[in-house]
N, C-alpha and C positions, 0 to 999 in steps of 0.2 A: 504494500500500500504506500509506503514511504517513497519507493522508487517511482511509482505512478505520479505522486504529487510532485516530485522533483522534475519528472519529465514534463508534466503539464505546466509547471512554473517556467521551465526553460522555453517551452513553446510560446507561452504568453509573453515572456520578456523579449524573445527574438522577434515576434510579431510587432510588438510595440516599437522596437528599435527600427525595424524596416519601415513601418508607417511614419514614424517621426522623421526618419531620414528623407523619405519621399516628400513629405510636407515641407520640410526645410528647404529641400532642393527646389521645389516649385515656387516657394516664396522668395527665393534669392534672385531678384530681377535687377540687381544693381550691377553696374559695370565692374570689371575686374580691376580697373585702375584704382590705386589707393587714393584716399582723400588727400588733397593737398599736392598731388602729383602735378608737375608742370606739364601743360599740353604743348606739343610741338607742332604748331600750325599757324598760319597767318591770319586767323579769323578772330582772335581775341579783341575785345573792344565793344563799343556800343552799337547796336543795330536797332533801327526804328522804322515803323511804318511811315508812309508818306505823310499821313496826318499827325504823326507823333503820338498816337494813342497807345500803341504797344511798343515797349522798349525792352530789348534783351541786352543785358550787360554780360558778355561772355568773359569771365575772369580768367587770367592766365593759369590759375591753379586748378582748372577743371570744374569750377563752380559757376553757376549762372544766377542772375537775379533779374526777374521779369517784372516790369511795372506796367499797369494798365490804367490809363487815364490818371485820376488823382491818387490811385492806389499804388503807392510805392511798395516794392517787394511783394507783389500779389502772388508770385510763385518763385520758389527757390529750389535749387537742386544741383545735380551734377550733370555734366555733359561730356561727350567724347566725340572727337572728330577723327574720321578715317577718310583720307583723301578729301573729297568735297561733300561728304555725307556727315551729318551731325545727328547724334542720338541724345535725347534728354531723359533724365530720370528725376522727376520731381520728388521732393522730400516726403510728399504724401503718398507716393507710390504710382502716380500717373506717369505714363511714358509717351514720348512723341519723338518725331524725327523731322529732318529737313534736308535740303540740298542747297549748296552754294553754286549758283550758275551765273557765270559772267559777272562776278562781284556782287551778286544779289542773293539774299537768303530767302528761299521759298520754304515756308514752314506753316503747316496747318491751314492752308488756304490763304495765308497772308504773304505779303512780299515785304521784306525788311531791307533797308539800305544802311550801309555803314555810315554812322554819324561822323561828320568831318569836324 
């Protein structure tokens, strides 16, 4: 009887470990880049829509700060640039991406221009 209990306990523990590992892996949607890592690309700086309503500040440490209208820091998070593609991971878990085409950022149906 004791052997059966040990066997049942071992099965329960291994099942819990497998399920926990799977859930953790699915929840880890953050980029591999470490926080504070310097991004090596020419796109760091302020990007704004033509009307100035949306402003993305791409910081050189791989973080971004997005303002919308009067709302400064409406969204914050990490970003990663690969070639001309940018991926965003908002601190709340939201993800988005965009493309730099001919010096213009196309993101979420918006067009952002580098602020001079």
